[in-house]
Each structure stands twice: as C-alpha cells, then as structure tokens.
C-alpha positions in Angstrom: 77.1 123.0 124.0 76.4 120.1 121.5 74.2 122.2 119.4 76.9 125.2 119.4 79.6 122.6 118.2 77.5 121.1 115.4 76.4 124.8 114.4 80.2 125.6 114.2 81.1 122.6 112.2 78.5 123.4 109.7 79.6 126.8 109.2 83.4 125.9 109.3 84.7 125.8 105.6 87.7 123.4 106.5 85.4 121.0 108.3 83.0 120.9 105.3 86.0 120.2 103.0 87.2 117.5 105.1 83.9 115.7 105.5 82.8 116.2 101.8 80.8 113.3 100.3 81.0 114.6 96.8 84.5 113.4 96.1 84.9 110.1 97.9 88.5 108.9 98.2 88.0 105.5 97.0 89.6 102.2 97.9 93.2 102.4 99.4 95.5 100.4 97.0 98.8 99.1 98.7 102.1 99.8 97.0 103.5 97.1 94.9 106.1 95.1 96.5 109.6 95.2 95.2 111.1 92.3 93.5 114.8 93.1 93.4 117.2 95.3 95.2 117.5 99.0 94.0 114.6 98.7 91.6 112.2 100.8 94.0 113.6 103.4 96.1 112.3 106.3 98.3 114.1 109.6 98.9 113.8 111.8 102.2 115.5 115.0 103.1 116.7 115.6 106.7 116.4 119.3 106.9 117.0 121.6 110.0 120.7 121.2 110.2 123.1 124.3 110.1 123.9 125.0 106.5 123.6 121.3 105.2 120.9 118.9 104.7 121.0 115.0 104.3 119.5 113.1 101.3 118.4 109.8 102.5 117.9 107.2 99.7 116.2 104.0 100.9 115.8 100.7 98.9 112.4 99.5 99.5 113.3 95.8 98.9 116.4 95.4 101.3 115.8 98.5 103.5 119.5 99.5 102.7 120.3 103.2 102.8 122.6 105.8 101.5 122.9 109.2 103.2 124.1 111.9 100.9 125.4 115.2 102.2 124.1 118.2 100.4 123.7 121.8 100.9 120.3 123.7 101.4 120.8 125.7 98.6 121.2 122.9 96.0 118.6 122.9 93.4 117.3 119.9 91.6 120.0 119.7 89.0 122.8 119.6 91.8 120.8 116.8 93.8 120.3 114.8 90.7 124.0 114.9 90.1 124.8 113.9 93.8 122.2 111.1 93.6 123.6 109.5 90.4 127.3 109.9 91.7 126.6 108.5 95.2 123.7 106.2 94.9 123.7 105.0 91.2 
C-alpha cells in the first residue's frame, strides 16, 4: 500500500507542484505594526446574504470596525464611493 501511495504522489501533478523544490517560498516576514489609528486597514466582504452584502473595514491598530451595507451587484466604483462616504 505504501508503494502505491508513493507511486500515485509521484504521478499526481498537484502533488508535484505543492512539493516543488525549484521555487522555494523563502522566509515569512511578519506584517509591520501600525503606529496610529486608521493608518493601516483591512477590508472583508461578508457574502451569502439575500441581495445585500456587508463590507467590513477593520483598523489594525485599534481593532475598530465599520460595517458598510452594499449590494451584491455593486462594482468597484460604487464600493469605493461607499468606503469614502462611510469610513473616511
């Protein structure tokens, strides 16, 4: 059974790509720490609701959040207008 598993892993393209030695990932570098509120933010979108979605803006320094209600069909232009109106 062990030989069968090894043979399958050596033939599987996804396994070979995941275990590739030619492109090492390098060292992981932590994100820089924020020095003041609202200098560094992250945005998440909560999808899966009926016709709406929620844009969640989180300040990394203070962990303060803003929840912005938006539509699923909104494009980047509408999202940026909502962001500047509600968060900025």
